[in-house]
C-alpha positions as CSV (number, residue, x, y, z in Angstrom):
1,M,16.5,23.2,13.7
2,L,12.9,22.0,12.9
3,L,12.3,18.3,12.6
4,S,8.9,17.1,11.7
5,V,7.5,13.6,11.7
6,V,5.3,13.9,8.6
7,D,2.2,12.0,9.8
8,L,-0.1,13.8,7.4
9,H,1.9,12.5,4.5
10,A,1.6,9.0,6.0
11,I,-2.1,8.9,5.7
12,T,-2.3,9.3,1.9
13,V,-2.6,5.5,2.1
14,H,-4.7,3.6,4.6
15,R,-3.1,3.3,8.0
16,E,-4.6,1.9,11.2
17,P,-4.8,4.8,13.7
18,E,-3.0,2.9,16.5
19,V,-0.3,1.8,14.1
20,L,0.2,5.3,12.9
21,R,0.4,6.7,16.5
22,K,3.0,4.1,17.4
23,S,5.0,4.9,14.2
24,V,5.0,8.6,14.9
25,K,6.2,8.0,18.5
26,G,8.7,5.5,17.3
27,M,10.1,7.9,14.7
28,A,10.5,10.6,17.3
29,I,12.3,8.2,19.6
30,S,14.6,7.1,16.8
31,L,15.5,10.7,16.0
32,L,16.4,11.4,19.6
33,A,18.3,8.1,19.8
34,C,20.3,9.2,16.7
35,G,21.5,12.3,18.6
36,V,19.0,15.0,17.9
37,D,19.5,17.5,20.7
38,P,16.1,18.6,21.9
39,S,17.7,21.7,23.4
40,K,18.8,22.8,19.9
41,S,15.9,21.4,17.9
42,V,12.2,21.4,17.7
43,L,10.8,18.0,17.1
44,F,7.0,17.8,16.3
45,A,4.4,15.8,14.5
46,Q,3.2,17.6,11.4
47,S,-0.5,17.0,12.3
48,R,0.0,19.1,15.5
49,V,0.4,22.2,13.4
50,P,-3.2,23.1,12.3
51,E,-1.8,25.8,9.9
52,H,-0.2,23.0,7.9
53,S,-3.6,21.4,7.1
54,E,-5.2,24.7,6.5
55,L,-2.6,25.8,4.0
56,A,-2.7,22.5,2.3
57,W,-6.5,22.9,1.9
58,I,-6.1,26.4,0.5
59,L,-3.5,25.3,-2.0
60,T,-5.7,22.3,-3.0
61,C,-8.6,24.6,-3.6
62,H,-6.5,26.6,-6.0
63,T,-4.7,23.8,-7.9
64,P,-6.1,22.8,-11.3
65,L,-7.0,19.1,-11.7
66,G,-4.8,18.9,-14.8
67,W,-1.7,19.8,-12.7
68,L,-2.5,17.1,-10.2
69,R,-3.2,14.5,-12.8
70,R,0.4,14.9,-14.1
71,M,1.9,13.9,-10.7
72,T,4.1,10.9,-11.3
73,Q,3.4,9.2,-8.0
74,F,-0.4,9.4,-8.6
75,K,-0.1,8.0,-12.1
76,S,2.2,5.2,-11.0
77,K,-0.1,4.2,-8.1
78,A,-3.2,4.4,-10.3
79,S,-1.7,2.3,-13.1
80,K,-0.5,-0.3,-10.5
81,D,-4.0,-0.6,-9.1
82,N,-5.6,-0.6,-12.6
83,P,-3.2,-2.0,-15.1
84,T,-5.7,-1.6,-18.0
85,V,-6.2,2.1,-17.4
86,D,-4.4,4.7,-19.5
87,V,-3.7,7.2,-16.7
88,D,-3.2,10.1,-19.1
89,K,-6.5,9.5,-21.0
90,D,-8.9,7.3,-19.1
91,A,-11.4,9.0,-16.8
92,S,-11.9,5.7,-14.9
93,L,-8.7,6.6,-13.2
94,F,-10.8,8.6,-10.8
95,E,-12.9,5.6,-10.0
96,S,-9.9,3.5,-8.9
97,S,-8.9,2.6,-5.4
98,V,-6.3,5.4,-5.4
99,R,-7.2,7.8,-2.5
100,T,-7.8,11.5,-2.9
101,G,-5.0,12.2,-0.4
102,L,-2.4,10.9,-2.9
103,F,-4.0,12.9,-5.7
104,T,-3.7,16.2,-3.6
105,Y,-0.3,15.3,-2.2
106,P,1.5,18.1,-4.1
107,A,-0.5,20.7,-2.2
108,L,0.6,19.1,1.1
109,M,4.2,19.0,-0.1
110,A,3.9,22.7,-1.1
111,S,2.6,23.6,2.3
112,D,5.6,21.9,3.9
113,I,7.9,24.0,1.8
114,L,6.1,27.3,2.2
115,L,5.5,27.0,6.0
116,Y,8.9,25.7,7.1
117,K,11.1,27.6,4.7
118,Y,9.5,30.8,6.0
119,V,10.0,29.7,9.6
120,C,13.6,28.7,9.1
121,H,14.5,31.9,7.3
122,A,12.4,34.4,9.3
């Protein structure tokens, strides 16, 4: 069984580096405390697999902006930060405080699915 602490997903919003490191370590400890058997599982931090970031970048480069603009989480966050912005029509959405990582999040999620589905079924 593969268990990943998804620290790349965690940085789509600002995180202090030391807090993030402690959170990743804490999550790993919690999983082990819950009974994850390290002799039967592989527990790892997502950021320790460079292919994950590489695939996410490749997918991002080939994903049309229109597809990303339709992502529910991005639209929700953008409208929360800018209540006067019509997220479906207003170009000022891209000048908001919403970070690019949240905008390209679907490519990161797709890389999760593509990488680990393949590994688990190979």
